[in-house]
C-alpha positions in Angstrom: -173.2 -20.2 -65.1 -175.5 -23.2 -64.8 -178.7 -23.8 -66.6 -181.1 -20.9 -66.9 -184.8 -21.4 -67.3 -188.1 -19.7 -66.4 -191.0 -21.0 -64.2 -194.5 -19.7 -64.5 -196.1 -19.1 -61.1 -199.4 -17.4 -61.5 -198.6 -14.3 -63.6 -195.0 -14.3 -62.4 -192.4 -15.6 -64.8 -189.4 -16.5 -62.5 -185.9 -16.7 -63.9 -184.0 -19.5 -62.2 -180.4 -20.8 -62.5 -179.6 -24.4 -61.5 -176.1 -25.7 -61.1 -174.7 -29.0 -59.7 -176.2 -32.3 -58.8 -177.3 -33.5 -55.4 -179.9 -32.5 -52.7 -181.5 -29.1 -53.3 -180.0 -25.9 -52.0 -182.1 -22.8 -52.5 -179.8 -19.8 -52.7 -181.6 -16.5 -52.2 -179.3 -13.6 -53.2 -178.9 -10.2 -51.8 -180.5 -7.2 -53.5 -177.2 -6.8 -55.5 -177.3 -10.3 -56.9 -173.5 -10.7 -56.5 -173.6 -14.1 -55.0 -174.1 -16.2 -58.1 -170.7 -15.4 -59.5 -168.8 -16.3 -56.3 -166.5 -19.3 -55.8 -168.8 -20.3 -53.0 -171.5 -21.3 -55.4 -169.0 -23.4 -57.4 -168.0 -25.2 -54.2 -171.6 -25.8 -53.1 -172.5 -27.2 -56.5 -170.1 -30.1 -55.9 -172.4 -31.3 -53.1 -175.8 -29.8 -53.9 -178.0 -28.8 -56.8 -177.9 -25.1 -56.2 -181.1 -23.3 -57.3 -180.9 -19.5 -57.7 -184.1 -17.7 -58.5 -184.5 -14.0 -59.2 -187.4 -12.4 -57.3 -190.2 -10.8 -59.2 -188.7 -7.5 -60.7 -185.1 -8.7 -60.3 -182.8 -10.2 -62.9 -185.1 -11.2 -65.8 -188.1 -12.1 -63.7 -191.2 -10.0 -64.4 -193.1 -8.3 -61.6 -196.9 -8.6 -61.8 -198.8 -5.6 -60.3 -200.2 -7.8 -57.5 -196.7 -8.5 -56.1 -195.9 -5.5 -54.0 -194.1 -6.8 -50.9 -191.5 -9.2 -49.7 -194.4 -11.1 -48.1 -195.8 -11.6 -51.6 -192.5 -12.8 -52.9 -192.4 -15.5 -50.2 -195.6 -16.9 -51.4 -194.2 -17.1 -55.0 -191.1 -18.9 -53.8 -193.1 -21.4 -51.7 -195.1 -22.1 -54.8 -191.8 -22.5 -56.7 -190.8 -25.3 -54.3 -194.2 -26.9 -54.7 -194.0 -26.8 -58.5 -190.5 -28.4 -58.5 -191.7 -30.9 -55.8 -188.6 -30.3 -53.7 -188.2 -31.6 -50.2 -185.5 -31.4 -47.5 -184.4 -28.1 -49.0 -181.4 -26.3 -47.5 -181.8 -22.5 -47.8 -178.8 -20.2 -47.9 -180.0 -16.6 -48.1 -178.4 -13.2 -48.0 -179.7 -9.8 -46.9 -183.0 -9.2 -48.8 -182.9 -12.9 -49.6 -182.7 -13.7 -45.9 -185.8 -11.7 -45.3 -187.6 -13.6 -48.0 -186.5 -16.9 -46.5 -187.8 -15.9 -43.1 -191.2 -15.0 -44.6 -191.3 -18.3 -46.5 -190.7 -20.3 -43.3 -193.6 -18.6 -41.4 -196.1 -19.6 -44.1 -195.0 -23.3 -44.6 -191.7 -24.9 -43.8 -192.6 -28.6 -44.5 -190.2 -28.6 -47.5 -187.3 -27.0 -45.6 -184.5 -28.9 -43.9 -182.5 -25.9 -42.5 -181.8 -22.3 -43.2 -178.6 -20.2 -43.1 -179.5 -16.5 -43.1 -176.7 -14.0 -43.7 -177.5 -10.5 -42.3 -181.2 -10.5 -43.2 -183.5 -7.6 -43.0 -187.2 -8.0 -42.1 -187.9 -7.1 -38.5 -188.0 -4.0 -36.4 -187.0 -4.3 -32.7 -187.4 -0.7 -31.5 -190.2 1.8 -31.5 -191.4 4.0 -34.3 -188.7 6.6 -33.8 -185.9 4.1 -33.3 -183.5 3.5 -36.2 -183.0 -0.3 -36.3 -181.7 -0.3 -39.9 -179.6 2.4 -41.5 -181.6 4.4 -44.0 -179.7 3.7 -47.2 -181.9 6.0 -49.3 -181.5 9.1 -47.2 -177.8 8.8 -46.2 -175.1 10.0 -48.5 -173.9 7.1 -50.8 -170.4 7.4 -49.3 -171.8 7.0 -45.8 -173.8 4.0 -46.9 -170.7 2.4 -48.4 -168.8 3.0 -45.1 -171.6 1.4 -43.1 -171.9 -1.6 -45.5 -168.3 -2.5 -46.0 -165.4 -2.8 -43.6 -163.2 -2.2 -46.8 -165.3 0.4 -48.7 -163.2 -0.3 -51.9 -165.0 -3.6 -52.2 -168.3 -1.8 -52.5 -167.3 0.0 -55.7 -168.4 -1.5 -59.0 -167.1 -0.4 -62.4 -170.0 -0.5 -64.8 -168.1 1.1 -67.7 -167.8 -2.1 -69.7 -171.1 -3.7 -68.8 -173.6 -4.6 -71.5 -176.9 -2.7 -71.8 -178.8 -5.8 -70.6 -176.6 -6.2 -67.5 -177.1 -2.5 -66.7 -180.8 -2.9 -67.2 -180.8 -5.7 -64.6 -179.0 -3.5 -62.1 -181.6 -0.7 -62.7 -184.5 -3.1 -62.3 -183.0 -4.6 -59.1 -182.6 -1.2 -57.6 -186.2 -0.2 -58.5 -187.7 -3.4 -57.2 -185.7 -3.3 -54.0 -187.0 0.2 -53.3 -190.6 -0.8 -54.2 -190.6 -3.7 -51.7 -188.6 -2.1 -48.9 -189.6 1.6 -48.9 -192.8 1.5 -46.8 -192.6 0.3 -44.2 -188.8 0.6 -44.3 -187.0 -2.7 -44.6 -189.4 -4.7 -42.4 -192.7 -6.4 -42.1 -194.4 -5.4 -38.8 -196.1 -8.8 -38.6 -193.0 -10.9 -39.2 -191.5 -10.8 -35.7 -194.8 -12.1 -34.3 -194.8 -15.1 -36.8 -191.2 -16.4 -36.4 -192.0 -18.3 -33.2 -193.9 -20.9 -35.2 -191.0 -21.7 -37.5 -189.9 -25.3 -36.9 -186.9 -25.3 -39.3 -183.5 -24.9 -37.6 -181.8 -21.6 -38.4 -178.2 -20.5 -38.3 -177.4 -16.8 -38.7 -174.1 -15.4 -39.9 -173.3 -11.7 -39.4 -170.3 -9.5 -40.3 -168.9 -8.2 -37.1 -168.5 -4.7 -38.7 -172.0 -4.5 -40.3 -173.3 -1.0 -39.9 -176.4 -1.4 -42.0 -177.9 -4.0 -39.7 -175.6 -4.5 -36.7 -174.7 -7.7 -35.0 -176.9 -6.6 -32.0 -179.8 -6.4 -34.4 -179.0 -9.9 -35.6 -178.8 -11.3 -32.1 -182.2 -10.0 -31.3 -183.5 -11.3 -34.6 -182.1 -14.8 -33.8 -184.0 -14.9 -30.5 -187.3 -14.7 -32.3 -186.8 -18.2 -33.8 -187.4 -21.2 -31.6 -184.1 -22.9 -32.8 -181.5 -20.5 -34.1 -177.7 -20.3 -33.6 -175.6 -17.2 -34.3 -172.1 -16.4 -35.3 -170.1 -13.4 -36.5 -167.3 -13.1 -39.2 -164.5 -10.9 -38.1 -163.4 -7.9 -40.2 -166.4 -8.0 -42.4 -169.4 -5.8 -43.0 -172.9 -6.5 -44.5 -171.4 -8.9 -47.1 -169.1 -11.2 -45.1 -169.1 -13.7 -48.0 -167.4 -11.1 -50.2 -165.1 -9.4 -47.6 -164.0 -12.6 -45.9 -164.7 -15.5 -48.4 -162.4 -18.0 -46.7 -163.8 -17.5 -43.2 -167.3 -17.5 -44.6 -166.7 -20.7 -46.6 -165.4 -22.4 -43.5 -168.6 -21.4 -41.6 -170.7 -22.8 -44.4 -168.7 -26.0 -44.4 -169.4 -26.5 -40.7 -173.1 -26.0 -41.2 -173.7 -27.8 -44.5 -170.9 -30.0 -45.8 
């Protein structure tokens, strides 16, 4: 799908897919990278040039040793926008990608026009003993699936006929996700204190049944931005764009098209 190329940013060699013609839309995927194959991307590409990079250590992007956190990835992606000389960029970002987008905006947002963040990680609201985000690496996989999906069947993936290269990508994604998000767990302690300086308008979308990061977590997150609106998608968990694609597409149309 689209045109694949690589951009050299320092020692990072970033895989990027570009599809469509129009103003730039930076699509930052979830840790599972399931968004690029969705009908939503095809629809967006009718109105935008959709750019889908793979973070260092994901997809076919390398991961230099000095890139150890989501905070580091944000610097790489801001450099990517600079290298491509993009302006008035719309950002649509999911889960881990939403966290990256939030970090990007705290550093410099002069190239950003607006952000739509779908159930992002990245902040901690409670104290050290409060569980803000479900621990996906300690809980039983079936419990994680039940928390993540309103319909757990949608969380199952059959890898039996996948190529070795595709399976290698899944393994790399899982490893890099753990490296970036293990300690501290799924957040940057500094991020919540930086979001007040973000000038870019933000819209957050949340699955009403998300048990990984709940809508209440999202509402508190939204309040950290100076200009942020918030909506939920009914009968959807952490991936509302997969569980309720029609409702999600309509929410995107209201915000973007």
